[in-house]
C-alpha positions in Angstrom: 37.6 -23.7 -15.8 36.4 -20.4 -14.7 34.8 -18.1 -16.5 35.5 -14.5 -17.0 35.0 -12.4 -13.4 34.1 -15.8 -11.1 36.6 -16.6 -8.9 37.9 -19.9 -7.8 40.9 -21.1 -6.2 42.9 -21.9 -9.0 46.2 -20.5 -10.8 45.7 -17.2 -12.6 46.1 -18.3 -16.1 45.7 -13.6 -17.6 43.1 -12.1 -18.4 40.7 -12.9 -15.5 41.0 -16.0 -15.4 42.2 -18.9 -13.7 42.7 -22.4 -13.7 42.4 -25.2 -11.1 45.4 -27.5 -10.1 44.1 -31.0 -11.0 42.4 -29.4 -14.4 46.4 -27.9 -14.9 48.0 -31.6 -14.4 45.0 -32.6 -16.5 45.9 -30.7 -19.1 49.0 -31.0 -19.1 49.4 -34.8 -19.5 46.6 -34.4 -22.7 49.1 -32.2 -24.0 52.0 -35.2 -23.7 49.9 -38.0 -24.6 48.9 -35.7 -27.6 52.4 -35.2 -28.8 52.8 -39.1 -28.4 50.8 -39.5 -30.5 51.6 -37.6 -33.3 55.3 -39.0 -33.5 53.5 -42.8 -33.8 51.3 -40.8 -36.4 55.0 -39.5 -38.1 56.6 -42.6 -37.8 54.1 -44.8 -39.5 54.2 -42.0 -42.4 57.1 -42.0 -42.4 57.3 -46.2 -42.6 54.3 -46.2 -45.4 56.3 -43.0 -47.4 58.8 -44.6 -48.4 58.3 -45.7 -51.6 60.7 -46.1 -54.4 59.5 -45.6 -58.0 57.9 -49.3 -59.0 59.6 -48.7 -62.7 62.5 -47.0 -64.3 60.0 -45.1 -66.4 59.3 -40.7 -65.9 55.7 -41.7 -64.2 57.0 -44.2 -61.5 60.1 -41.3 -60.9 57.2 -38.5 -60.6 55.0 -40.9 -57.5 57.8 -41.5 -55.5 59.6 -37.5 -55.9 55.9 -36.4 -55.3 55.4 -39.2 -52.5 58.7 -37.7 -50.9 58.0 -34.2 -51.3 54.5 -35.0 -49.7 55.8 -36.9 -46.3 58.3 -33.6 -46.3 55.6 -31.6 -45.8 54.1 -34.1 -43.4 56.9 -34.6 -41.6 57.6 -30.5 -41.3 53.8 -29.9 -39.7 54.2 -33.0 -37.7 57.1 -31.9 -35.9 55.8 -28.0 -35.3 52.8 -29.5 -34.0 54.6 -31.8 -31.6 57.1 -29.0 -30.5 53.6 -26.5 -30.4 52.1 -28.8 -27.9 54.8 -30.1 -26.1 55.1 -26.1 -25.4 52.0 -25.5 -24.2 53.0 -28.4 -21.7 55.2 -26.2 -20.7 54.2 -23.0 -19.8 51.2 -24.9 -18.1 53.6 -26.8 -15.7 55.6 -23.8 -14.8 52.3 -21.6 -14.0 51.0 -24.9 -11.8 54.5 -25.2 -10.0 54.6 -21.7 -10.0 51.5 -21.8 -8.1 52.4 -25.1 -6.0 55.3 -23.4 -4.7 53.6 -19.7 -3.5 50.7 -21.8 -1.7 53.9 -23.6 -0.1 55.3 -20.7 1.3 52.4 -18.7 2.3 51.2 -22.3 4.0 54.7 -21.8 5.8 54.2 -18.4 6.9 51.5 -19.5 8.2 
């Protein structure tokens, strides 16, 4: 990635920064990988978080209810992170696609 003020051929991303297209593709892939990992973590956690009270007493029921509450919070946070990572990947991909289309049109005019 270029530093502010440094000029390279690449995708302008604002505030004077640019990213090389190959780097942008790698970023998108890493973000997609992150979404996949988060999804797998959520699946594993949901399986592990399915707790039945070991007994019919109040403490057992409380433990099961607390486990469900924690799992609900984990699910909400995990899904938000997945959405945020996917949104960032989509934005980078849109910039990359726009850059490639501009480059293609410029090459055809030359």
